[in-house]
Structure formats: structure tokens, C-alpha cells
N, C-alpha and C positions, 0 to 999 in steps of 0.2 A: 622759402623758395621754387617750396610746393604751388604757391599759387602761380609763380611764373611755368614753369612746365604745362600746370593746367590749362594756362591760356595759350601756349604757346601750341599745346596737341587742338587745341581750339580752335588755330589759325588765325588769333585775330589780330595779326599783324608783327608782335612783338617774336621778338626773336633774342635768344639768350643776348648775342652782343648790343641791340638796342635798347635792353632792360639797362645793360651793365652801363650804355653810358650815362644812357635817364637817372636812377639810381643811385651809383657809387661813384659816374664821375663827374657826372656836369652840377647835378641837385645841392653843392656850396658854391658853384659859381650864381646858382637859381635862387639858393634864398637870400645870398650878399645883392648882388643885381635888383630886386625886386624890394628893397632895402627902398621907405622915403627916403631915406639920409647918405642914402648911395652919391655921392656925385654923377652926376650924367655921367661924367669921359668916363670912369671906373664902368658905371652900368654897362653903355658901351663894346665896353671892349669885356666885360666877362663875358655878351652877348655874343661878339663875337668871336671868344674859344669857345663855348654854347653851340656854335655854327660849326666854327671852326671839326668841333669830337664830330660832331652828328654827323658831319658832311666823311665820314672816314666808314659807318658803318655798312655795311652792305645790301646793297637791291634785294630781296625776299626776286626767286622762280616769278619771272612772269609780270611780275608788280607793275608793267605798264599796260597791260592786257585791263587792268583797273579801272571802270568808269566809271 
């Protein structure tokens, strides 16, 4: 977890919330969705779930100012 603290301090756009969703919540869904043996309908549902999880992460202040 020390690495994520470093990245957050360096302001590379990661937050503890976004890292947690990426690494701890969605990672297992990602791994399953990318397998060639996963049926397309299941893969699509997993992708929808990952998008839903990500949509709950609050935006950083002034994110709309990024060009």
C-alpha cells in the first residue's frame, strides 16, 4: 500500500477509493471477463458491474479543468 500512497502524493490521479475499486473490488471481475472461455453474455455483465462500481468513485476536485 506504500506505492499507492506515493502515487497519490504525487497527484497522478489515483485516490484510495479508486485504487481500492480497481485492485480489490473489480480485479476478480476483470480477470474473469478477459478469459476467452468466459461467455460473451457473462463477460458483458461483468464489464457492466465494473462500470457501475467505478461510477461510484467521487471525482477529484477540479477534474473538469483537466484538458
